MISE-141825 format. One record per residue (C-alpha): residue in three letters; x, z, y. Coordinates in steps of 0.001 Angstrom, whole numbers, plus 500000, padded with zeros to 6 digits. Layout:
N
ALAXZY ...
END
This chain:
667
MET452917239023108203 VAL450405237866105610 SER449088234395106279 ARG445299234116106683 ARG445079230659105158 SER442739230391102195 PHE444043230103098669 LEU444271226566097379 MET442074226803094343 ALA441151224564091473 PRO437574223316091456 GLY435135225903090244 ALA437355228920090825 THR435482231981092030 LEU437073233824094961 ALA436451236809097181 ALA438503239913097785 ALA438686241318101290 GLY437939237798102495 LEU441181236495101060 GLY439839234403098221 ILE440263236318094964 SER437625237504092520 LEU439004239937089986 PRO437495241167086745 ALA436457244790086704 SER438875247069084884 SER437664247743081374 ALA437226251317080246 ALA439451250634077256 ALA442317249431079435 GLU441953252315081877 SER441637255187079452 ARG444362256927077505 SER444044259600074900 ALA445370263090075387 ALA448145262288072932 ARG449421259203074766 LEU451008258741078153 LEU451538254978077898 PRO449201252439076320 SER449437250734072967 PHE447682247427072325 GLY447165247843068618 SER449386247306065603 PRO450673243834064805 VAL449665242268061487 HIS451416238917062001 LEU453792237690064698 ASP454578234247066072 VAL458285234419066903 ALA460397232108069062 ASP463724232268070865 ALA463321232258074659 GLY466907233200075478 ALA468086229730076403 LEU465144229010078692 GLY465260229320082467 GLY463574232131084347 ASP460468230095085227 ASP459663229361081580 GLN460501232918080532 LEU458178234232083254 LEU455347232008082063 LEU455897233062078442 THR456123236811079076 THR452923236766081117 LEU451278234705078358 GLN452525237300075888 GLY450882240037077941 VAL447456238390077947 VAL447611237433074251 ASN449016240759073026 ARG446485242813074963 LYS443931241977072234 ARG446441242485069423 PRO450221241941069384 ARG450843238420068086 LEU453700237030070220 TYR457339238126069952 PHE460282236526071766 THR464005236887071137 TYR466417236770074063 ASP469939237671073017 THR472660236077070910 SER473718239411069389 GLY470591239543067249 LEU469188242796068669 ASP465676241434068995 GLN465874240166065424 ARG467033243568064192 TRP464074245294065809 LEU461740242561064580 ALA462546243643061043 SER461302247143061943 THR457785245815062559 GLY457326245261058845 VAL454869242395059335 PRO455014238738058276 VAL456278236338060921 THR456143232631061663 HIS459201231245063430 HIS458744228467065991 ASP461563226171067050 HIS460369225794070635 ALA458969228799072501 VAL457024226649074978 ASP455012225187072074 LEU453233228533071935 ILE451560227744075265 ASP449364225192073506 ARG448792227487070549 TYR447335230224072766 ARG445910228076075564 GLY442383229181074732 GLU443152232814075535 ILE444194232279079160 ARG442118231129082122 GLY444981229187083682 ALA447908229852086010 VAL448600231901089126 LEU451093229891091170 HIS453861231885092833 ASP455657230696095944 PRO459350229818095403 ALA459932230419099120 VAL458675234014098841 PRO460412235760095916 ASP458097238775095946 SER455157236499095204 VAL456441236538091593 ASN455330240170091362 VAL451967239527092993 ALA451461236615090594 THR452253238942087683 THR449727241504088889 LEU447119238763089272 ALA447975237351085849 GLY447035240673084312 LEU443803240896086269 GLU442788237247085806 ASN443927236751082180 ALA446314234078083410 VAL450008233222083396 ALA452418233254086340 ALA453870229789086901 THR455182227264089380 ALA453002224360090475 GLU455249222013088503 GLN454797224069085334 ALA451038224076085787 ARG451088220286085945 THR453496219950083002 TYR451493222199080705 GLY448065221175081962 LEU447104224618083242 ARG444160225101085564 THR445048226841088835 VAL443403230246089025 ALA445076231238092308 ASP447722229620094474 LEU450073231944096359 ARG452066229174098043 GLY451920229622101786 ARG449972232853101455 PHE452761235175102600 ASP455692235230104950 ASP458905236421103309 ASP458359240041104324 PRO458291242299101253 ALA456510245148103024 ALA453705242817104118 VAL453424241208100674 TYR453076244536098915 ARG450809245954101616 TRP448389243129100890 GLN448673243770097162 LEU448093247502097566 ASP445018246965099715 ASN443468244115097743 LEU444634244276094132 PHE445516247887093384 PRO441900249105093447 ARG441197246790090502 CYS444388247541088582 SER444766250105085859 HIS446313253254087278 THR447764254338083939 PHE451254253364085070 LEU453048251600087924 THR455619248872087384 GLY458713248255089523 LEU460492244981088731 PRO462868242820090763 PRO461125239520091497 THR464281237507090886 ARG467618237675089097 THR470915235875089454 VAL472168233809086533 LYS475764232732086138 ALA476340228990086294 ASP478216227385083414 GLY481709225974083753 VAL482751227731086971 GLN486525227947087332 TRP487761231013089232 ARG491236231345090749 GLU492702234837090710 VAL493583235844094273 ALA494584239504093860 ARG494478242263091283 GLU495137246007091257 SER497112246552088055 VAL497230250359088241 ARG494277252656087575 VAL493277254011091000 ARG490186256175091309 ASP490820258141094498 SER490951255430097200 SER494698256101097578 ASN495457252360097655 ARG493021251642100467 ALA494398249039102859 VAL493449245928104786 ARG494748243102102615 THR495022239444103557 PHE493878236902100974 ASP494828233253101446 LEU491881231044100437 SER493370227763101636 ALA493613226511098041 GLU489806226362098001 LEU489601223948100937 PRO487769221758101748 GLY485014223361099615 ALA482004221126100120 ASP479627223933099026 GLY481636226629100771 VAL484202229099099462 PHE482995231876097171 LEU484950235133097079 ARG484183237529094195 PHE485109241212093861 GLN485137242879090429 ASP486583245829088505 SER490106245009087294 PHE489729247378084340 GLY485990247620083713 ASP486067250638081422 ASP485961253631083732 GLY483684252944086697 TRP486136252636089618 GLY485969248961090559 ALA486578247099093784 SER485268248816096896 VAL485040246912100204 HIS484302248231103688 GLN485048245448106159 VAL485702241715105913 THR487058239302108531 VAL487486235601107714 LYS489550233237109858 ALA489665229442109767 ASP492836228167111431 GLY493060231470113263 GLN489481231488114534 VAL487108234193113277 ILE484172232622111420 ALA482865235827109821 SER483300239535110477 PHE481086242262109046 THR480852245720107523 ALA479394246138104047 GLY475764247183103941 THR474969246132107515 ASP472799243299108808 GLY475991241453109633 GLU476855241223105940 ALA473605239559104888 PRO474406235934105897 TYR477557235987103754 LEU476423238025100727 PHE475781235299098173 ASP475183237647095229 GLY475003241407095626 LEU472482242276092911 ASN475187243520090538 SER476827245815093078 ALA475965249000094938 LEU476449250549098362 GLY478484253723098740 GLY478526256502101261 ASP481516255150103217 ALA479796251970104423 ASN481269250271101375 ARG480046247894098689 PHE481444248380095201 GLY481276246796091778 ASP482121249073088836 GLY482488248159085178 GLY480724244841084697 GLY479416244829088270 TYR480541242377090914 PHE479613240922094290 ILE480206237522095817 TYR480534236384099425 ARG480182232783100577 PHE481969231394103613 ALA481561227905105143 PRO484716226905107068 PRO484405224047109587 ALA485228220566108383 GLY488943219834108619 THR490038223473108315 GLY493648223636107146 GLN494042227389106571 LEU491450229925105476 VAL492261233637105158 ALA490185236731104497 GLU491263240148105770 VAL489554242755103604 ASP489537246556103732 VAL489549247115099950 TRP490493249882097529 ASN490386251201093968 GLN490617248859090975 TYR489938245492092563 LEU490014242043091036 VAL489534239283093616 THR488825235676092596 ALA487700232540094409 THR485971229243093628 THR484302226329095398 THR481525225929092827 PRO478236227787093402 PRO478672230469090709 THR475103231690090282 ARG471531230572090729 VAL468410232591091527 GLU465350232470089286 PRO462386234713088428 PHE463078237979086632 PRO460918237751083496 TYR461358240943081496 PHE458815243716080782 ARG456071241606082328 ASP454240241366079026 TYR453608245114079111 ALA452634245116082796 VAL450205242224082303 ALA448679243697079147 GLY448242247044080900 ARG446840245452084089 ALA449416247386086091 MET450405246672089675 VAL453914245185089844 LEU456041245825092933 TRP459627246015094184 LEU460036248318097143 PRO463558249481098048 PRO463164253209098793 ALA464307253152102412 GLY462830252100105742 ALA459436250377105859 THR459458249573102146 GLY460281253201101346 GLU457316254374103405 LEU455056251959101554 LEU456459253185098248 ASP455478256720099292 GLU451962255491099915 VAL451821253816096499 PHE452945257026094815 SER450349258994096754 ARG447584256816095269 VAL448147258018091679 THR447933261395089992 PRO450960263537089025 THR452813262489085840 THR451753258851086268 PRO454819256944085018 TYR456699254462087189 CYS458037251945084661 GLY460863249628085690 TRP463610250439088154 PHE464697250423091792 SER466974248233093886 ASN470550248560092702 ASP472248250625095359 VAL472724254276096221 ALA469370254451097999 GLY467886252823094925 GLU468330255169091997 TRP468816258432093834 GLY466397257696096656 GLY463811256098094384 VAL463808258811091758 ASP463730261513094432 ARG460781259880096224 ALA458951259588092934 SER459739263210092086 ARG458400264442095417 HIS455088262808094513 GLY455080264158090963 ILE455946260781089396 GLU458420260383086530 VAL460498257224086119 ILE461005255251082907 ALA463733252617083140 THR462130249637081378 ASP463033246560083421 PHE464981245086080483 TYR462691246449077757 MET461683243417075694 ASN458485242876073685 GLY457027246195074803 THR453505245098073870 VAL454661244730070265 HIS456912247764069946 ALA454351250172071421 GLY451999249377068546 VAL454338249347065550 PRO453342252326063399 ALA456199254594062372 LYS456646258113061061 ILE458283260186063787 SER459578263552062666 SER458490266549064718 THR460833268856062809 VAL463804270299064664 ARG466964269631062652 PRO468577272620060909 ARG471566273959062822 PRO474944274058061119 LYS476214277586060602 ALA479063278559062874 SER481087281645063736 LEU481811282628067328 ARG485559282790067887 ASN487919282671070825 ARG487932278894070960 VAL487091276162073448 TYR483772274848072169 LEU483233271249073213 THR480014269297072787 LEU479890265586073674 THR476727263976075005 VAL476172260235075294 GLY474063259618078392 GLU471470256998079428 GLY468840258031076865 ASP466045258235079430 ASN466495254478079760 ALA464114252772077310 GLN465981249486077473 TYR469241251278076680 CYS467556252857073650 GLN466430249385072587 ARG469640247483073268 ARG472975249166074007 MET472215252266071932 ARG471343250170068873 ASP474738248459069070 LEU476493251815069461 TRP474427253339066678 ASP475227250548064235 ASN478975250980064848 PRO480623252175061586 ALA482607254806063496 ARG479436256717064367 GLY479202259990062488 ARG482907260733062269 VAL482606263554064805 PRO479689265613066171 VAL477868263838069026 ASN474651264410070979 TRP472727261202071642 THR470263261304074511 VAL467084259393073762 SER463699259195075444 PRO460975261232073733 LEU458576258743075359 LEU459666256234072715 ALA456963257957070694 ASP454628255841072865 LEU456792252898073933 GLY458614252234070667 PRO457849254601067795 ALA459730252444065264 LEU462823252582067495 LEU462798256362067583 ALA462039256605063879 TYR465035254370063117 TYR467386256698064983 GLN465889259782063370 GLN466034258372059853 THR469574256962060060 ALA471255259885061845 THR474232261438060070 ALA474872265169059875 ASN477063264768062978 ASP474385263033065084 LEU471919265049067151 LEU469145263424069184 ILE468391265271072423 ALA466033264381075248 GLY467376262203078040 PRO466873263085081709 SER464933265152082289 GLY462443265345079435 ALA459377263096079475 GLY460880260606081924 TYR463739260537084421 THR463073262867087322 TYR464554265533089586 PRO462468268628088746 GLY463605270511091835 SER461948267879094037 TRP458534268205092389 PRO455753269865094378 ALA455233273440093224 GLU451664272728092191 ALA452675269761090026 LEU455862270919088295 ASP454081272532085370 SER452276269275084656 TYR455650267597084107 THR457120270338081937 GLU453866270523079957 LEU454095266769079392 SER457742267165078386 GLY456860270000076030 ARG454214267871074351 PHE456631265014073691 LEU459550267272072749 ARG457436268949070075 ARG456145265595068914 THR459714264288068457 GLY461496267396067182 MET463828267900070159 ASP464747271247071708 LEU467655270318074000 VAL467566268220077152 TYR470059266521079403 ALA468650266971082908 TYR469262265754086416 ASN468235267415089665 GLN468217266205093253 ARG471481265688095101 ARG472690268090097762 PRO471712267209101342 ASP475312266250102133 GLY475382263893099129 GLU478257265811097546 GLY477108266800094077 TRP473849268123092701 VAL471532271045093321 PRO471622273431090333 LEU468383273939088417 ASP466913277159089750 GLU464627279943088527 ARG461450278092089535 VAL462323274952087607 VAL463814276592084535 SER460919279065084311 SER458559276110084122 TYR460623274539081355 ARG460707277855079509 ARG456937278376079751 ASN455962274905078666 THR458663273501076376 PRO460539274504073208 LEU463921274056074931 ARG466836276194073764 GLY469287274878076349 ILE469836272410079184 VAL472885270288079937 GLN472690269427083642 SER474408266409085131 TRP477179268022087144 GLU480413266084086508 THR482904268849087364 GLY481969271190084503 ASP481954274363086618 LEU478268275287086298 GLN477045277873083789 THR473893279832084587 ARG470979281492082804 PRO467894281251085059 ALA464726282553083413 GLY466866283474080413 LEU467561279837079429 GLN471145278611079204 VAL472052275833081682 ILE475524274305081637 GLY476856271572083900 ASN478616268690082221 PHE482254267703082604 SER482700263960083066 PRO486300262692082938 GLN487032259006083432 GLY489199256637081459 ASP490025256172077788 ALA490258258777075031 ALA493811259810075918 GLU492904260270079591 TYR489763262189078634 HIS491809264502076422 ALA494357265051079179 ALA491555265910081617 LEU490134268441079150 VAL493532270114078819 ARG493806270371082616 HIS490225271653082821 ILE490957274695080634 GLU494327275585082163 GLY492963278848083599 TRP491491280012080284 ASP493335283065078903 GLY492028282816075339 ALA490522286317075453 GLY487031284976074762 PRO485247281712073932 LEU484997278922076510 PHE482250276304076546 VAL482596272730077841 ALA479781270164077812 GLY481549266795077901 ALA479823263628079091 VAL480347260257077408 ASN479778257065079393 ALA477394255037077251 TRP478268251736078909 ASN482050251990078617 TRP482664253971075435 THR481826253279071794 PRO481847255500068693 ASP485417254305068124 ASP486455255896071434 ILE484593259091070597 ALA486259259254067180 GLU489653258674068813 LEU489034261580071171 GLY488052263720068197 GLU491375262947066527 LEU493264263920069679 LEU491566267292069925 GLY493590270083068404 ASP493885273782068952 PRO492162275428070832 PHE489278272892070856 GLU486385272884068417 LEU483963269973068607 VAL480365270903067736 ARG476848269508067950 GLY474735270580070898 ASP472475272856068884 THR475465274784067542 PHE476983274814071020 PHE473955276506072610 GLU473508278914069706 LEU477097280101070131 LEU476739280173073898 GLY473674282370073509 ARG475653284889071494 THR477957285519074466 VAL475172287006076569 
END
């Protein structure tokens, strides 16, 4: 429940909003409007940038700086922060083409731009979601989001104080925000950001408890295993038990259903993953997901950590765990992570005066998310992401789709206020297709996924793209056509440096990640029209598309005549690769070729072996077409090149445009 206590305000602050003590500036016409050519706002082109490294700072300082960046860059982009040790932010900085001034200490820029902010909105450390409300208010009040201690340290006037304002009930926090702040926000886009993140503590020593040394992807090793944790006693801060992926390269990490912990034979914890009983022991679950078998899993780089507090004097501590697949289990007595504000993408949200929220798409928060979506018009983008579990991505994207809202994954998109304004020449010309003859071969086209994800395009994709092995074999690279708004210089870089073997195609499912089959009939054309506009603007005529999952959760619903007809009417598409995984979908609704992808797991040798098994029933009497999926997080161009070397007769590896041209000749 929202507290009715008044805000604690600095002298002279003006307050009044639904009797709760906030006075907000009216939305400016410039901030609210967008031209017919743009979906997402730009804040002008930079002419000079003050640059500082914020990567080593804690979340509180990064939050303050990114909200400062939003207020300052709204007038004209002038602040740019680097975050990573790999130099990605520096590489993209060079693409701005403007002079820069480097500053040794990022927090020194608070004084430099003090005159452009009214002060600080204080969030409540006891209520994590107040970070998002503070960010929304920062955009509306031309302020920064900060702690009370930061406000004192940097001499910032308090514009609004959220401490004690809310109980720790996310639905109530965001209900208040929707009722009292949303009417004054820009409705150009919505922003979904986690209020906090977990950060690994330095110097933690983990003891390996158990490891699956064989690749297991079918749950065949499922068993209740007993792990002796007595070596971690007495454990003044408790005993921390971590589950990870023992391989990390194929997406089949540790999966846990039930945990029972005994101290000297007495049960001190017993719970099933994903239930209320798990919550008191789940120390860090943000990097894991929940599955359909009442299980929690951590694939690739994901993990989850439980904390148990045995009674003083305990001599033996054991955990009995129902676990399967490729598990790596480790233990420590040192608190391995800390929680701090999640700072990223807040510059863009603040500059755009967007409402910032974090509503898991289930239960009461899911119902409130529906209401938020119902308050905006179709094709309004939801920028950010959803809670990291099964109900998160699939449930969130499906809820958005049912309201005619497309999703743009941007929660780790850095310096968006700068990149949106960097001028760049984006080619609208569709690349010439290599000539090819149709023969009785197995035509394989490989597509690297994740391109709808703006932060992937900015970060992981740049590392993959700069790999010298890129270009050795034909590859389709999904990329967001919305980079034409969010990062034109990023898209131009990929276009201008592509080899003859690289083809850029639109990521799911065109102009933003969505499930077209879930869109209301009266709104679907608005999405495909938007997609058509951006596809023509960026020279793309192929798309990798998702659709909603089947009601039983087993697989996907194929794109049907209604959806594909809309694509055909409103876009220049020549073909669609649909996320399918098993590779047994090939249809032609509305006369447009749709093929489901084939998504083997493992390394190049395992992928090749899976392809050979996949075509075992082919008699060679005619051509066969396979759309292979490449996991963008686990594979690199070296792996793709290795697969290309393994492919022999009867396979022929081709770009996607050639693939669909040949496929069309079989009709």
